[in-house]
N, C-alpha and C positions, 0 to 999 in steps of 0.2 A: 165383598166377594165378587169375582169376575163371573159374568154370565157365560153360558155355553154358546159356542159357535154352532152352526147348523148341524142337525142330527145326521144328515146324509154325509157330512164331511168328517173325516176323522183327522185330527190334528196332526200337524206334521212336524215338519222337519227342518229345514235348514234354517233359518233365521230364528231369531228369538221369537218363536212362533206364538201364535195365539192359542187359545185354549179351547179345545173341542172334545166333547165326549165321543165314545165309540158310536158308530152308526147303529140304529135299531135294526133288528132282523127284518128281512123282507120275505113275502110269500114267494116261493119258487114258482117260476113261470113254466110254461110247457117246455118239453125237451127241445134243445137246440136243433134246428133244421140242418140237415146235411147239405152243403153247397154242391150245386151241379156245375157252376161256372168255375169255381176255384177249389182245388183239392190240396190239402196240406200233405206234403211229401218230403221224404228225405232226399238230400243230394249230397252223398258222401264222396263226391268227386270220383266216383266209380260206379259200376253197376251193383245193384242190391238184389238182383234175382238172376235166374239162369240166362246166360248169354246164348242166344239162339243162332246168331249169324254174324259173320265178320266179312268185310270187304277191304282189299288193299287198293288204293287209288294209284294213278300213274305217278303222282308226286311222292308216294310213299306214306301218305296219311292212312290211318286205319278208321274204318267206320264199323261200329259195333251196334247191334240191336238186341234188346233184352225183354224178358218177361216183366221187367220193372217199368215198361211202357216208355222207355227213352231210346233214342238213337244218339250216339255220341261220336264225335269226330276227334281223333287223337293225332298228335304229332308223334310219329314213331321214333323220332330221334331224341326227343326230350321226355316222352311219356306223358306230356301235359294235354289236358283236354282243350281243344280249340273252340268248340261250340256244340250246342245241342240242336237236334231237329225234333220237334215235338208236334203232337196232334191231339185231337179230342180223346179224353180218357174218362172213365167213370170210377166209382168207388169200388166196384167189383172187378170182374175180369176185363171189362171194356178198356181197350187200349193196349193190351198185351201184344207184343210184336213177335211173330214167329218167323218171318222171312223178309228179305229185301233183295233188291237187285239194282245195279248201277249200269246205265247205258254206256256203250263203248266211248262215246264222246263226253261222258261224265256230265251230261246236261240233266238227265232225269234219274231220280232215285224212286224206285217203286217199293212200296211197303205194304205188307199184309199181315194179318193175324186175327185177333178177336177184336174187331173195330166197331162194335156197337154194343148196346147194353145186353142183349140176348136174354136167355132164360125166360122166354115168353114175351119179351119186349124188343121190337125191331129185330127179330131173329133173322129176317131176310137181309139185314144190312151188316151182320157181323163179318161177312166175307167181302166187304168193300176193300178196294185197293187204292191207296193214296199215292198220287204222283207229285213228288216235290221237285222244284227247281233246285238241284243240288248245290250250285254255287251260292245261293242266297238262303236256302231253307224255306222258301215260300211254297205253300201248298197250291199247286196249279189245277189239279183235277182229282176227282174221286170216282173211280170206276165201280159200277154197281151191276152185278149179275150173279155172282156166287151167293148161295143161300146158307152157307156155313163157313167156318173159319178157313182162311187161306194158309196153306202149309208151306208152299214154296213158290218162288218167283224166279224168272230168268229172262234176260233179253237175248235176242239172237246176236251173233257176233258182230253184225253190221248195224245193230240197233234198230232194225226195221220192225221187228215184232217183239212182243212181250208175251210170255206164257205164264199162266198161274195154275197151281194145283190146289184142290180144296177138299175139305172133309165132306162136301156135298157129292162126292164121288165123280166129279168132273174136272177136266182141265180146260182152260179157255185160252184162246189165242187172240191177241189184241193188235190192231194196227197202231203203231206208235205215232204216225203222222198226225192223226186226229184222236187217237185213243178210243177208237170205235171197236166194238167186238167183231172179230172176223169169224170165229168159229168156236163151237163148244164140242169138246171131245167127251163122249159118254161111254167109253168102252171099259171102264172099271166098275166093279160092283161094291167097292168099299172106298175108304178115304184115299185120295191121291196125295201122297206125301212128298214126292220129288218130281221135278220137271226140268227139262233142258230143251234148247233148240240148237240143232247142228245145221251148218250150211255146207253143202258139198257141191261145188260149182255154182249153178244157178238154182239148185234145189234146196229146199228147207225141210228139215225133219224134226218133228216133235218127239221127245222122249219122255215117257212118264213111268212112274213106279208107285205102287200103292199097297195098302193093307189087304188087298185081295191076292197077294203073293205074285202079282203080275208085273213084268216090265214090258212096255209096249213101245215100238218104233213106228211112227206114223209119218208117211210121206205127205206133206202139206199140199203138193201139187196133184199127185195121182190118187191120193186118199188111200193108198195101200197101207195095210197094217200087218206088222209082224210082232208076235208075242213070244215071251218065254215065261215060264212059271216056276217058282221055287216052292218049297214046302214051309215057308215062313213069310211073315210080313216084311215088306220092303219100305225103306224110308229115306235112303240117301243115294244120290247119284253124283258122278263126276265124269267129265269128258276130256280126253286129250286129243291130239291130232290123229291118233290111231285107235284109241281104245275107249271103251265105256266101262266104268266100274259102278257096281251097285252092292248095297248091303242092307241088312235089316235085323230082324230078331233072331239072329243066329251068329255063331262064332266063326264067320267066314266072310270073305269078299269075293264076289263073282266078277270076272273080267270077260268082256265081250269085244269083238271087233265092231266096226261101225255098221255092219250088216246084221248085228245082234246075233252073231254066232258065238257061243261060249268057247273061250280059248284057255281059261285057267281059273282055278279056284284057290284062293289064299286062305289058309287056316289062321285063326287068331285066338289068342288067349282071352280076349274080351269080345263083347258084342260091339263091333265097330259102328261108327256113325260120323257124319260130317266129312265126307270124302273130298279131297282136293288134289288135283294134279299141279305140278310145277308148270310154269309157262312154256318150257321147252319139252314138256311131256315125259321127262326122264324119271320123274319121281312121283309117287302117290303117297299122300298122307291120310291117315285115318284117325279120327278121335274115337270116343267110346261113350256108350250109355251106362257102362258098368259103374257100380259104387264100390269103394274100398278096394280097388285094384290099381296098383300104381304104374302098370304098363298101359296107361290110358291113351297115349298118342304114339303111333308107330309110323315110320317112313319106309317105303319099299322101293327098291331100284327096279324100274320097268325093264331095262335092258339086261337085267340079270335074273330073268324069270320071276320078277317080283319078290326077290329075296329081301328079307327085312334088313334094312341098313342101320337103323337106329331106333331107340325107344326113349321117349321123354317121360320122366317119372316125377316131375315136380308137382303136377296136379294131384289132388287127393280124392277126387270123385268125378262125376259126370263131366265130360269135356267133349262137346259135340261140334263146336265151331272151330274150324281149322282153315289155314290159308298159307300160301308162301309169300313172304314179304319180298324176296327176290330169289334167284336160283340157289343161293347158299343159305338162306335164312328162313326158318319156319316161324309160324305164329299160331298159337293155340289159346283158346279161351274157355274158362269154366272153373272147375274146382270149388272148394268150400267157399271161398271169398270172392268168387267171380273175377278172378285175376286173369290178365292176359300176359303170356310169356312170349318173348322173342328169343329164339335160340338157334344155335348152329345146327344145320341139317345133318352133318356127319357126326360131330362129337356130342351133340345134345347139350352142349354147354350154354348156360343162360347168358344172353347178351343184354337183355332188358326185361323189366317187369312193369306192367301197368295195372294199377289197382287203386281202389278208393281207400279212405281212411278207416273204414269200418270192417267188421268181421262178423261172421255167422255166430249167433248165440246158441251154443250146443247144450248147455246145462244151466240151470238156475236153482237158487236156494233162497230161503227167506227165514228171517228170525227177528220178529219185532220190527224195529225201524231199520234193520240192516238187510240189504239185498246183496246177493252174491251171484256170480255167473262165471261161466267158462267159455272160452273161444276155441278150445282144442276139439278137433273132430273125434267122434265116438264111433265105436262099433255097434252092431245091432243089439248086443246084450246090454251094453252100458245105456243105450237109449231107452230100452224097455224097462230096465230096473232102476233108472234114475240114479246112476252111480258115477256119472261123469264128473270129472275134476272141476271144482270151483276155483277160479284163479284170482278174481278181484271182488272187492266188496264196496258198497256205496251206502253211506248214511243218508236216509231219506229226509232228515231234518237239515243237515248241513251240506249235503252233496259232496262231502269229502270222499275221495276214492283211495283205497289202499289195496295192497296185495293180500289175498286171503291167507291167513295164518293157520286156519283149520278148516275142516269140512263139516263142522257141527252146525248145520243149517237144516231147517225143515225142507223135505222134498214133497213127494206125494205117495200115498200107500196104494199098492195094488192088491193088498190083502186086508180085509176088514171082517173080523169075526170069522164066520164060516163061509164068507164070500171071497172068491178069487177072480181076478181079471187076467185074461191071457188073449193072445192073438193067434190067428191062423190064416193060411192062404185062401184066396177065393176072389169073389167080385168079378166085374167085367174084364179086368185086366190080369187076373191071376196073381195079384201082388201078395207077397208073403204075409202082410199084415192088414189085408183088406177087411178082415172079419175080426171083430172084438167079441170075445165070448165071456159071459158071466157064469161062473159056476158056484153052486152052493153044495157044501158037503161033497165036493169032488164031482158033482154031476152038472152038466150044462143046463142052464135054465133059460138063457136068453142070448141071442146073437144080434149084433149091430153090424150090418154090411154097408160098406161105403162104395160109392161110385164117383163119377166125375162131377156130380152135382153137389156132393157133400164132403169132399175131401180125399177121395180115392183110397187113403190109407189111414190107419191108426198109428201115427208116429210115436205118440206118447199118451199115457192114460193113467187114471187113478181114481180113487174114491173121494167124494166130498159129501159127508153126511150120508143121506140115502140116495145119493146121485152118483153118476159116473161122468167124469170129464175126459174128453179125448181131443187131442190136437192132430191135425192131418196136413195134407198137401194144400197148396194154394191159399194158405191163410186160414183154413177152417179150424175153428175151435168151438166145440159144442158141449152142452151138458144134457145128459139123458137121465130118465128115471130107470128103475130096475126092470121095467117092462120094455125098455128099448125105445121109448118115445122121447122125442126131442123136447126139452124143457126150455133151453135158452141157446141162442146163437150169439157167440161173443165175437163181434165184428171189429176188426182193426188190423190184424196181420195180413200181409200180402204174400208171404212165402211159407215154406214148410215150418210148421210149429214143432220144434224138436224137443222142447222140454217144458214142464210145468212144475210148480211147487205151491204149497198151500200152508198158510199159517192162520188158523181160525177161519174167518170169512174172507181173508185177503188171498187172492190168487195172483201168481206172477207167471208169465210165459215168455219163452225165448224162441227166436225164429231165425230162419235163414235170411229174412229181410233186414237183419242186423239190428233189430229193435228188441227191447224188453218192455212188456206191458203189464200194468198193474190193474187188477179188477176187484171191485167190491161185490162180493156175492151175497151180502146180507139181505138184499132185496132182489131176488131173481125176477127177470123180465124176459119176454120172448126174444127181444133183441137188445143186446147190451153193448156199450162201448167202453173203452178203457177209462179208468179213473185217471190214469197217467200213462203216457208213453215216454220212453227214454232211449236215447242213443248215446253210446259212449265209444269214442274213437280208440284206436290202438294206442294213442298217446294220452289217453284219459281226458281229452276234451269232451264235453257233454252238453246235451240240450234235452230239456224235458218240456213236454207240452200236453195240453188237455184237448178234448174234443172240440171245445169252443175256440181253440187257437191261441189261448194264453200260453206264454212260455217263459222259461228261465234258461240261461245258458252260461257256460263258462266263457271267459274272454275269447272272442274270435270264433266261437262255435255257432253263431247265428247263421253262418254261411252254409251249414249242413242241413238246413231245413227251410222250406219255402213253399210258395203256392204255385202249383201248376194251374195256369189260367186258361181255361178253354175259351175259344172264340167261335165255337160252332164246328160242326163236322166238316165243313168245307173251307176251313181256314186253319193255318198253323197255330199252335198254342204257344204261350210264353211261360217263362218261369221267373218268379221274383222271390228272392230269399226274404226271410221274415224281418230282416233289418229294415226293409222298406216300409214295414208296418209297425215299427218299434213303438211309435206313439200310441197305438191302440192295444198292442198285444204283449208288450214286455211287462209282465206282472209276476215277479217272483213271489210276491205276497199271496197271489191267488193260487200259485202252484202249491204253496204250503197248505192253503185251505182245501185244495182238491185232495191232497194226500190225507188230510184229516177227515175227509168224507163229506165236506160241504158241497152243496149244489151251487154251481157257478152260473147258472142260467140267468140269474138276476143281473150279474155283471156284464153279461154278453148282450143285453138288450141294446139295440141300436148300433152295435159295432160289429155285427157279423160281417164276414168278408164280402158277401154279395152286395150288401148295402154300401160298403166302402168302395167297391169297384164301380158302382153306378156313376161315380164322379169321373170315371175315365182313367186310363192308364197314365203313369207318370211319363215324362219325356225321356228320350234316350240321349245320353250324353257321351260325347267323344272328346278326349283330350287331344288337341291339335299340336301342342308343344311336346317336346321330348325331354327326357332327363338330360342334364348337362352340368358341367362345372363352369363357374363364372368367378369374376372378381369385380363385383359391383354392388351397389346398395339395393338394387331392385331387379326383378326379372319380369319380363312381359310374358304372360301366359295366355294362350288362345284356346278356346273351347267352342264346340258346336253343340247346340241344344236343339233336338228335334221333337216336335209335338207328335205324340203317339195317340192322340185323340182326347186326352184329358186336359189339354192346355198346359201352360207353363207358369210357375210362380216360385217365389222364395229361392232365388238363384244365389248360391253361396260358394265362396272360395274358402278353403281351409289350409292352415299351415300347421302341420303336426296335429291334425284333428281339431284344432281350435278354429272356430269361425273367425275370419278376418275381413270378410266382405259379404254383405247381406243385402241383396237387391230385390226389389219388387219387379214384376214382369214389365211394368211401364217404364221404370228407370232403366232396366236392362235393354229394352227396345230402343230407348233414346240413345243409349251408349253403344249400340250394335255396330259392328264393322260391316256386316252384310247379311242379307237374308236370301237363302237359297231354298225355294219350295217351302216346306214346313219347318225348315231349320234356320236357326239364328246363330250367327258367328259372333263371338265376343272376344275382346282382348282386354286384359287387366294387368296393370303394373302393380306388382306385389313386392313390398319391402321384405327382404330375406336376411335374417341374421347370419353371422359367420357360422361355418360348420355345415353339416349335412341335414337337410330338411325335406319333408314330403309335402307337396302341394296337391291338394285334391279339390274336386268341384262336384256339386250336385245341385239338383233342383227338385221341385215337387210338381204335381199336377195343380191345376188352378184352385182346386178345393183345398190343397195343402195337406191332404191326408195320406198320400203315397209318395215316397221318396224315389228318385231316380237311382240309377247306378252311380257309383262314385269313383271315377277313374282318377289316377294320380300319377305324378312324376316325382323324381328325386332331383333336388338341386343341391349341389355342393358349392358353397360360397367361400372362396379363399381370401376374401377381403379382410384385412387386419382391423381389429377394433382399436381405435385410437384413444378412447377414454373409458373410465369406469362407468358402468351403467347407473341409471337413476332408479330409485324405488318410488312408486306412486301408490298411495293408499287412499281409497275412497270408502268412507264409512257411512252407512245408512242406519240410523238408530232412532227409536221412538220410545220415550217414556210416557209422554202425555198425548193420548189419542183424542181426537175430536169427540168420540164416543167414550165417555169416562169409564164405562164398564171394561174397556180394553187396556186401561193404563197399566204400565209396568214400572219397575223400580230401578233396574240396573243398566239398561241398554246404553244410555248416554255416557254414564261413567265408564262403562266397559270400552266404549269407542274411544274415549279420551285417553284411557290408560294404554290401550293398544297403540294408539298413535305415538304417545310418549315413548313407549318401549321400543317401537320400530325405529324411531329417530335416534334412539340411544345405541341400539345394537347394529344399526345400519351404517354407522360412520366408517367402520373398517372396510366395508364392502362396496358402498355406493358413493358416487360423486355427490349426490344430493338425495335427501328423502323429502318428498312432497306429500303433504296430507291435505285431503279435501273432505269436508264433512257436511252432511245434511242431517238435521235433527228435527224431531217432532213435526210441526206444521210444514216444515220444508220438504218432508218426505212424501211427495206426491209424484205421480208418473210424469207430469209435466216438468216439474223441477228436476227430477232425476235425469230426464232426457236433456234438459238444458245444461246441467252440470257435466254430464258425460261428453256432450258436444264441445264444451269448453276445454276439458282436459285432454280430449282425444288427440289433439294436435301437438300436445306437449310430450306424449308418451312415445318414445322411440322403440324400434323393433328389438333393440338389445336390452331394453329396460325390463324391470320386474313390476307387475301390477298385482295389488291385493285389493279385493273387494270384501268388506266386512259388513254383514247385515245382522241387525239385532232388532227384533220386533215380532209382530204376530204373523203367522202364516198358517195355511191349512193344506192338507193333502186330501184331495177328493178321492174317497175310496172307490168311487165308481170308475174313474179314469186313471187313477194312480198318479196324477200330476200335482205339482207343487204350485201354490199361489201365495204371493207375498201380499200382506195386508198393509196398504199405505195409511197415512195419517187420517185422511178424510173418509175412510170406509166405515160403514155401520155394521155393528154386530147383528147378524140375522141370517136367514136361510139364503138370501140372495147375495151374500158377501162376495162370492166369486165374480159377480158382475163388475165390481169396482176393484177387484184384486189385480195384481200384476202377475202375468203368467210366464212360463218358461220361454216362450218365443220372444218376449220383451227383453229378458235377460240375455238371450242369444244375440239380439240386436245390439244390446249394450256392449257385450264383450267383443262383438265383431268390429266395433269402432276403435277398439284398443289394439294398437299394433303389436304390443308386447306378447311374445309367445309364452314367456315364462309368467304364468299367472296362477292365482289361487283364489278361491272363494271360501271365506270362513263364515259359518252359519251357526248362530246360537239359537236354541229353540225352547219353547215352553208350551205346555198344554194343560188344561184343567181336566178334572174327572179322570177317567181311565187313560192310561198311556196308550198311544197308538202302538200297534204291534211293531216289533223290531223289523219284521218282514216288510211291513208297509213303509216304514221309515227308510229301510235300505232300498226298496223299490224306487221311492221318490227321489232320493239322492242320486242313485245311479241313472235314472231317466234324465234328471236335471243336468248332471255332469256330462252325460253323453250328448245332450242337446247343445250345450254351450261349448263343450270341448275343453273345459278347464278342470283342474284338480279341485276337489271339494272336501273340506273337513267340516263335519256337522255334528252337533249334539242336540238330542231331543230331550227336553226337560218337562216334567209335569208342572201344572200351574202352581201348586203349593210350593214346590221347590224353587220355582222362579221368584215367588214372593219372599221366601226365606233367604235364598241366595247362599253363597258360600264366601265368607270373609269379604262381604260388600261387593261381590261380583256374581254374575251368573256362573254357575259351576263349570260350564264348558269353557267360557272365556278365561276363567281362573286357570284352568289346566293349560291353555295356550300360553298365557302370560308366564306361568310357572316354567314351562318348557324354555321360554326365552330367557328366563332368569337363572336357570340351572346349568352351570358350566359342564356338568357331566353329560348333558344332552348334545353338546357340540362335538364335532369330529376332531380328529387329531390335528387338523389344520386350524382349529378354533373357528370353524364355520358351522352355521346352523341352517339346515335345509328344510324344505317343506316336508320331505320324507321323514326327517328326524322328528319334527313336531308331531306328525301323524302317529308315529310309533309311540311317542311319549304320551300323547293324549289317549291313545288306545289302551295304554297301561294304567294311567292315573285316574281317568274319569270313572271307570267302573269301581275302582277301589274307594274313591272319595264318596261316590254315590251310596255305596253300601254302608260306609262308616257314618255318614252324615244323615242320610235319608232312609237307610235300611231297605233299599230296593235296588234292583239291577238296572243299570243304565250304561249303554255302550255308545261310543261315537260311531257315526257312519262315515266311511272314507271312500272317496272315489279318486283314484290316481290316474291321470292322463299324461302320457308322454314322459319326458324326463323330469322327475321331481327332485333331482339331486342338486338343483341350483340353490345357491346360498340366499337366504333372506336376512341374514345378520351374521355378526362375528364378534369375537372378543378382541379388545385392544391390548 
């Protein structure tokens, strides 16, 4: 009988693996600490919260600022994001951006909002103003004087002064030359929501408007003050060459001349906001704070007594950020999905639309392992009664997504026995749903009133056992008892919580932040975080993640989530998508465990994001070469690698995602072309096959735990291929281990049979078929390295390369990585110290020029089978690392002993595919894709018939897998 491999390791995957029981359970550690340096956030390539402000630059770029704590710069012509400008944020409100202003020379970008933790911590810093160098995004200065949030910012027309308005009831004027405070204006008694500076000749005038209903004109030289008062709160200002426009909490816009004499009042169907004049002053545009009113953006002709010229009706709710892109073109931002529309000023015809890939989640439903949701906006009745349409469903076990075929899902009840929940107006802001009322037998017995500190509104609500759950604004989701006392604070959402649903103890919530979150209510705590967070794009790409940062994602969806990395309040922040941390956090197996309710804190020990970042940020990489067409065997590609503080290591070139050059920092430095500051310039000659190919490059920090960006170019090679390709097969197989307890029966025979079969079916396709074999005591890392170096020079870029591995291996359930067990390894808890890891295989594959490559892995394990999720995780991590297609089978130890017709069962199915004429295509050719499909069909069938258990292959396909590996004569 074979002995067990280490308990901590669960047997794996690709290779005819060794045999390992499942890991023993561990005691759960303390709850994972929330990072303050790095915060996991969505990046849906668009805003995920209210767009507060937009600016149009002289070149026609668009700058947008949002409650989602990002500033984004867009190319208005293509609608593509050009870059982000980021700063310090926190897990709560810290970092929300309410206002920005760009100096006339476009050197300085001033940013204000809720820029410190607040709520009793650094309250005096929430009103800080960040000054960025706009061309580079570098944070130059932080202005500190306001003691509450900054609501508006404006530069004087000549860029000499900056004015800021704040909820601390003051406006402040700053000297831009040195950004010193020039003057504080204290003539408002409530929040100052809007500010401007006018210049008339040599005189400067500050203009302010606030929630005390006042608009004030202040002569900065004479200190003279002129006021006007309305009977409603004021929040928006605009200035043209002749007029001043102001609006607020009323359905009108007031027009003044520059002496602040009222000259006209414009009636509106909405409550207007976000005023903007065209550059020539001939048109005024107004957005709106109204919900569910489709005349949200209106344009008025100034020279026609402000008659309404056009209405734009594409937005579906609040749209407060407006601007003119040019004299004929309007720009408005807001709506359900935080989109920006570019449209014709006269006809209101849409010219362009800028938006992310996500959408607001308006409704949710739950039924067992099936989750359902809808992205269609709802009216107030649908929201409160949880009757919004469910459009899509997702299976929490398979993550398959389908259109909803029915509405038969659990929502949440607002009636329970003789108890009824309803809402009514009230609170500090008079919102229609600020008060949640609990009635018994038709009589009110308790009220829960919300304000700015706990969600403002009761957007959705319902019963859970003897508790009440309510979702509100700004991400608030809370559980109360029937006495109105807060029992639990469910922390995770950042936008309006529009919908909740309940099935047993599982709660699901949907939000305007475009996420769905799943909560386990079986053990209520004062502060709770989601069991799982989920984002699904409009095209059904998805990513799921846990509070520890572990994630699973559909192909390509990793780019939609990443870490916002704070570098202190006085330095700009950075954003790295999760693919940079794939080595640590890509764990589909742990996502399955989280859904099942398992505590993941044990797996997170030592790999929390703050610990990883202690090694320093990865380098920044720039591709110096450009995409091109050529007629040659190789292309010279230049790159620049800049140290960002964490050093440089593991420099890799890729061809169609397969590593083709893998250099250490020392080797790269020896081969450098030049060094400029902290940047190293490299040039590499890369053999390129005929056809179209993508060449990429990346590197890691010195520690090797964070990957850089991976820029790429496309090369089209028109050089004709003058000969048929060769096939190169390298087999690594071990029957007889040095440690007899690890001995296996079939690997060497399987390797021999595979070689014979490929030589047979390869004749019609290949010029030659070359086979290289290492067996038993030859399978050590040293000899593998020597053999690969020997054959690397023989493999051409047009050739096909197959690596077959049959022996023991393990997958560490702690890190999810695969380790191959060589001949001289000893069975025991320290087996990984002598095992061959994924990085070694990446180095091996990078020496092989052939882009068309595949790894075949036959596996075994004793005791309990490793979970399919763990097997899938390891194969996908392995394949993603080396960049080659992988077809793997995981077999239990007993099955490996018994075999199937004198073969390992997985290898038998591969050989059977090569022998079965029906698997070949109509041109009598057999591709890797064909083999994968056949093995996927046959392996589970044979495993069930022979061993009476389920066994599935794990398949990772990279690039084009339609290339032939054999043919029929």
